[in-house]
N, C-alpha and C positions, 0 to 999 in steps of 0.2 A: 652893586646895589644901586637902585635908584633913591630918590629922596623919600619916597613911599615905602621904601623897604622892600620892594618887589625886585627879585633878582633878574638879572639881564641875561637873555637867552643868548649863548654864545652864536656868533654869526655861522651860517652854514659853510661849509668848506668850498671855496670858490673853484677848486679844481673838478669837483664832480661833473658838472655839465661838460665842461671841455674834455674831461677823461672819456666820457660816453662818445662825445663826438669824434675823438681820436680814435676810438675803436670803430667806429663807421668808415672813417677815413681809411683806417688801415685795411678794413674788408673790401671797401671799393677798389683800392689799389691792387689788393691779391685778387680780385675778380677781373680786373682790366689788364694787368701785367702780361699774363699768358697770351691774351688776345692781341696786345701789342706787339708780343715777340713774334706771332704768326703773320699778321697782316702788315707790319712795317716797324722796323726798330726806332725810326725817327719818332715814333709816338711816345717813346719813353720821356722823351723831353718835355711835352706839355705835361705828361702825366706826372712826373716827379717834381717839376716846377710849381704846376698849380697846387700839388699836395704840400709843397714846401712853404709856399704863400701862406696856406690855411694854418701852417703849423708854427709860423714865426711868431705870432703873439704868444703861444704856450711857452716857446723856447726863452723868449724874452721874461715872461712871468716867472719861469722857473730859476732863473739867475743862476744857472750851473755853468760853471766854465768848462771849457774842453780843451785839454792840451792839443788833441788832434786839430782841431779847428784853428788853434793859435799858429800850429805849424804851416797849416795851410794859407793862413793870412800871410804868413812871412814869405812863404814861396810866391803868393800872388803879388806881393810887393817887390820881391825880386824880379819877377817876370816884368813888372812895370818899369823897374829900374833899366831891364836890358833893351826897351824899346827905343832908348837914346842912340843905340848904335845898330839896331836891325835895320836891314836893308828894305823891309817891305811893309813898314807901317804907313798907312794911307793918311795923307795929311788934307784931302779934301773931304771935310765932314759934312758938306752940303749934299754930297751925293749918297743917298741912302744905301745903295749897294756896297760902296765901300765901307762905310760904317758898319753894317751888317757882317762884312766879312772881317772885322776885326776881332780876332780871338779873345783879345784880353777884355773887350767890350763885353761879350757875352759871359766870359767867366765873372766878370764883376757881379752878374746876377746870379749865376749858378753856385757860387760859392755860399751865399747865404740861404739860398732856396734849397740846395741840395742837403746841406748841413742842418739847415733846420728840420727838414723832413727826418732824417736819420736821427737826430737827437730826440725829437718828438717820439718817435717809435720806441725809444729806449724807456719812456714813461709809461707805456702801456700796461694794462693789468695781465696778468696770467692768462684769464679766461679769454679776454678778447683776442690776445696774441694766438692762442690755441685754435680759436675759432678762424681767424683770418689764415693761419697756415695751414689748416686743414683744406681750405677752399684753394688756397694757391697750389697745394700738393696735388690734389685730384685734378685741377685745371692744367696743370703741367703734364701731367700723365697724358691726359686727353690730347694736348697739343703735340707731345711726342708720338702718338699713335698717328694722328692727322699728317704730321710732317713725315713719317715714313710712308704712308701711303702716296704723299705728294711725289716723294722721290722715286716711288715704284711707277706711278702714272704720269711723271713729267710736269707736276705742278697743275693737273687738270683742275682741281677743287679751286686753286687761287685763280685760274684763269677764267673759270665760270663766275666767281664772285666778281672779278675786275669787269667782266662783259655785262653782269646784271645792273651794276651801278653806273654803267656808261663809260668805263675807263679801260677798254681793251689793251691788252699788253701782249709783247712777244712772249713765246714760250721759255727763252732763254733767260729773260729778265724775271719772269714768274719763278722758275726754278732757282735763280740766285735770290731773290727776296725770300722765298720760302725757306732756303737752307739757312738763313741768318737767325731763324729761330733756334738753330743749334747753339749759338753763342749764349742766348739766355739759359738754354737748358743746361749747358755746361757748368756756368757760375752758380746756378741755382739748385743743382741736383742734389748735392749731400745735404743741405738743410731741409729740403723737401722730402728726401728719402729717409731722413731721420723721423720725421713727422709721420710718415706714411707706415713705417716699419711697425710702430706700436699700436696702429688703429685696426679696426675691424677690416679684415681682408687686406691688410696693410702689406703683407709679404708678397701678395700677387700683384697688388698695385706697384710696389716698388721695382719688381721685376718687370712690369709693363713699362714704367718709366725708363728703367735702365735699357731694356731692350729697343724701345722706341728711339732713345736717344743716341745710342750707338749704331742701330741700323741707319737712321737718318744722316748721321756724320757720315758713315762709310760710304752709302749710297750717293749721297751729294758730293762726296769726295773734298769735304772740308777739313783739310789736314789740320788746322789749327784746332778745331774742336776735338778731334781724335787725340792730338797731343795734349790738349789742355785735361781731357778725361783720364788719359794714362797718368799725368803728373798728379792731379788732385787726388786719384786713387792711392799713390805711393804716398802723398802728403798726409792723407787720411789715416792710414796705417801707421806712419811714423808717429802722429802726434797722440792718436788714441791708444797705441800699444808702448811708445817710447817715452811717453811721459815729457817731462822738462827737456830732456836730452832731444827728442824728436822736435820740440818748439825751437830749441838752440840750433838745431840744424836746419830748420826752415830759415831762421833769422840769418844764419850764416849763407844759405844758399841765395837769399834775396840780395843780401850785401854784394855777395860775389858777382852776381848778375849785374847790378847796377854799376859796380866799380871796374869789372873787367869786359864790359861788351864791346869797347872801341878795339881792345886788343884782340879779343875773339873774332870779331869782325874782319879785321886784317888778316887773321891766320887762315880763317875759312875761305877766304877768297884766293889763297894760294892756288897756283894753277892746277897742281895735283888734285887738290880738293874739290876745285869746280868741275873738273872731268870726273871725279867719282861720284860726288854727291849732286851734280846738277843735272840729272838725267831728264828734268823737266825744265821747259823754258821759265816757268813762274819761279821756280826754285833758283834757277841760274841767275835771273834777273834780280831776285833778292839779295843773293849773295854779292852780286856786283853792286847794287845799290848800297848795302852795308858797308862793302869795301869803300867806296867813294865817301861815304858820311865818316868813315873812321879816319880818312886822310884828311878831311875838313876839320875834324875835331882836333887833330894834331896840332893844326895852326892858331886854334884859340881854346886851349883846352880849360883855362882857370874861369873867364866869364861867358864863353861862348859867342856865337855869332849874332845873338839878340832873338827876342820872342818872334816866332813865325818864320825864321830865316829859312828853314828847310825849303820852303816852297820856292825860294830864290835861286836854287842852284840847279843847272843842267845836269840830268842824269839822276835826280831825286824827284820822283813824282809827288810832289806836295808835301810827302813826309818819308823818312826812311824805312817805314814798316817794321819798326822795331822801338819800342817805348824808351829803353835805356839810351839808345843812340841818338833818338830825338832830343832827349833831355840833355845829353851831352852836347850835342851840336847847336842846339839853341839858348841853354842856360848854363853850360859849363859845369865845372866841378861844384860851384855854389849851389846850383839849382839841384843837381844829383844829390848832394849832401842833405838837403832839405827833403827831398822826396825819401831818400834813405832813412831820415830820423821820422818821417811819417810811418813807413812802413814798420820800422822797428817799434813805434809806439802801437800799431796795430797788432803785431805779434806779442808785445807784452800784454796786452789785453787777451790774447789768445792762452797765454801761460797763466793768467789769473783765472780764466774760466777752467783750464785744464785741471786745476786743482779741486774745483767744485764739481765739474761734469765732463769728463774726459771726451764723450761722444759729442756733445756740443763744440767744444773746443776744436775737436778735429774736423768737424763740418766746417767750422769758420776758417780754418787754416786751408783746408781743400778748396773752398770757394775762392780764398785769396790766390791760391796758387793757379786755379784755372783762369781767373782774370788776367793774372801776370803773364801765364804762359800765352793765351790770346794776344795780348798787348805786345808781346815780344815777337810776334810773327804777322800780325794783321795791320790793326788800326792806328791812326794817329792819336797822339796822346789827348789832345784837346778836343776830340769830336764830342759834341754835346752828347748824342745819344749814348755813345760809350761810358761817357762820366755819369750820365744818368742811371745807367744799367749797374755801373759801380755803386752808386749811392743805394740804388734798391736792394743790392745784394748785401750791402752792409747792414742796411735796416732789417732785411729778413734774418740774418745771423742774430740781430739783437732780439728780434720777435722769438726766435728759437729759445734764446736764452730766458726770455721773459715767459715763455709757455711752461719752462720748467722753474718758474719762480726763483731764477737766479738774479742777484744784484747786478746791474749792469750800468746804471746811471752813473754820471758824472766821472771823476778821475779818482776816486778815493784810494788811498793806499791799500796795498793787498793786504795788510794786516788787519784791516777793518772789516773785511768781508768774512762770512762764515766759512768754516772749514769742512762742514759736512758735504759729503759727494753722494747725490741722489743716484740711483740705480740708472745705468745709462743703456743705451741700445748696443 
């Protein structure tokens, strides 16, 4: 009450305008992400980084802690510590190219920006999340069709686009660049398929998305995408119909992969196995790289060789082409344990979702498995666009949960969550 007896009106909720802006941002990201997947995966870096920068004030205002971010921060500090014995840390910081090549410097910015984007998406309203996901789902279905056409025609559409903007390229490079859209399709397939399935014409559009993604992966011969699709399908069924046992099986599989990768790499490169499984030079080369990395890991298993050390060894082209082996090689057991802790936290979240909506939980687990499978066969752990795509995938799963009005924000204990289970696809 004022001195005149007039009641004081409560302040308007300060979160309303930022929430509306957050909905616009989510919609913009979902419009642009499929385009970026097609024209060039490097575009995921500015897309997610710029979005994260805009989201940082919202994250700071929410004052919500995240166990996952705390684990990643601990991992970052361990990376920083390992630079003391890494053989490849640049020392001439007056040369821009060397500074730009320093992975840890880039991670310094990526951690808060990518995390800010992901956590902000968890606060989106259900209606805004549904709107953004519908746009993403139909756009990805269109990209799947275009990618299939590119696979059949040898990337002619992409070649024409590059020529039109004055950047002509070779046909083989065009095919390689277009084929990389398959990685985004693989990790985002299950959440978007779940969105499409219940909508008007959803089953037909879902089948178009599935057929396009499979056809493009097969025609472009991107084996990592094919393996990710198979693995994610198995994981989706395990979590959707296996309940908590399925989630626990996923956790066990991830932990076994992280823990046993060096031993498996040593065994896979035995002469008999190479002769039987190395019918292609690319796979034979991978087996040899993995075996070489395993022998290096044996020399420094606890603390590793140091951040970015992979690129300093002859016989390893930049990185071992396997996430677990790169973690062991550079960060040792300590780093692998922290990464295992992070993935354990992720799947604990999946288990919480499973009790509320098994289909959403299954889609999240399937996306995680696709990401892990591709990482086990292809890219370096610290590649900026690959981490940006991981952040986008995490955010899309959170949007899927929000679209079904499930509580996902913060790290509240499971007992505090409602136990109702909405109808699932």
